[in-house]
N, C-alpha and C positions, 0 to 999 in steps of 0.2 A: 563523846570524845571530840576534841578540836583537831581537825586535819591540818597537817603542816603545810601542804602545798599552797593553800590560799594565803597563809601567813607569809610564805616566801615571796609569792607574787606581789602581795601588798607592800612588803618591805622594799622590794626591787623598784616598784613603781614610785614609792615615796622618795627613795634616794635619787632616782632619775629625775623626777619632777622638781625636787627641792634644789638640786645641784645643776640641773641642765646638762648633765654628762651621761654618757652611755653606761649601762650596768650589765655585766655579763653574769648570768646565773650559773655558777659552777664552771664557766668557761669564758674565754676571751670574747668580748662582743665584736661585732663586725665593724670595728672602728680603730683608728690610731689612738695611742695615748694622748691625752690623759683619759682614763676611764676607771671604773670600779669593777671589782670581782666580788660577788656575793656567794658565800658558801654556807649551807646549813651544817651545823655541828651537833652539839649535844642536845638531848631532849630529856626532860624530867617530868614525871607525872606526880601530882599531889592531890590527895583527897580520897574519894570513894574507890571501890574496886574497879578494875578495867571494864567490867560489864555495865557499870553505871555511866551514863552519858554526861554527867555533870562534874567531871573531874577538871581540875586546873592543869595547865601545862606550862612548862618553862622551856623556852627554846633559845639556843645560843647560835648566833650568826657571826661569821667572820666577814668583815669588809676589808678588802685589800685595795688601797688607793695606788694606782699605777701611773707613774710619771715616765715620760719617755722622750725620745728625740723629736724635734720639730721636723716634720717631713719636708718643710719648705727650706730648711737650713741644713745642707749636707755637713756631716761631721758633728752635729749637735748631739746632746745626750740629755737624759732626764736629770732633774736636779732635786736635791733634798728640799729646797724651798718649795718647789711645786708639789712634791709628795706631802709635805707638812700642810700646805694650803688645802690640798684635797682632803686630807684627814680631818682638818678643822671643819671643812664644809660638811663632811659626812657626820661628824659628831654633832654639829649644829642642826643638821637635818633630822637626825634620829632622836636627839636628846633635848633640843631647844624648846623652851617654853615662852609663852607670852607673859611678860612681867606683870601686866595688869590683871589678867584673868587666871594665870597659872595653868592654862590649857596648853597642850602640845602645840608648837608652832606649825607642825605638819601632821595632820591626823593620819592615823594608821587604821584604816577601816577594813575589818575582816568580818564577812558574813557569819553570824551565829556566835561571835566571840567579842569580848571586851578586853582591851589591853589594860592591865592593872599596873604594870610597871615596865619601864624601859631604863636600862642602866648600862654603863660601860663595864664589861666583864674584865677585860684585860687589854692592855695596849703595849705589845712588844716593841712597836716603833718601826723605824725605817731600816731597809736592807738594800744593798746594791747588787747588781749583776754587772761586773765590769766587761763581760763579753758582748753585751748588746746595748749598753747605755741605759738600762732600765733601773729605776729606783722605785721600790714599793714601800708602803707603810701599812702595817697590819693593826687592825682593831677588832675586838670581839664585843658584841653587844648581846645582852640578855633581855629577853622579853618574857613577861609573865602574863598569861591570859586566862580568863575564866569564861565559861559559857554565858552568852548574853541572854 
């Protein structure tokens, strides 16, 4: 069976490396916006019985792009433009491919597992919180893995 924790760690590292922005795993990172929040969601198993270690796994992750006030500008707030730019960067980081080779632009390396598929699961889009000037943008990505 493929454990989820290394997949979550690898996806967080990929997102942070490809975007050069902080990523909080299930919580706000120790940084001011902009940043990403990564949440593990659904898990699906496919293949042999659970006792067999050669089953495939499908994992869904939510990536929330968080835009916020500029700490150097009093009275500023997050913007939808910034939230959409963050979402575009996350989508490119996770789903982007090299046009010449077809390989992923940013490898997702997980010990003992091979990524068979990366896809956008659902993209509800942007939401605002008028009380604190934060705008967030939600995307969910589905990863299918098989034992290496």
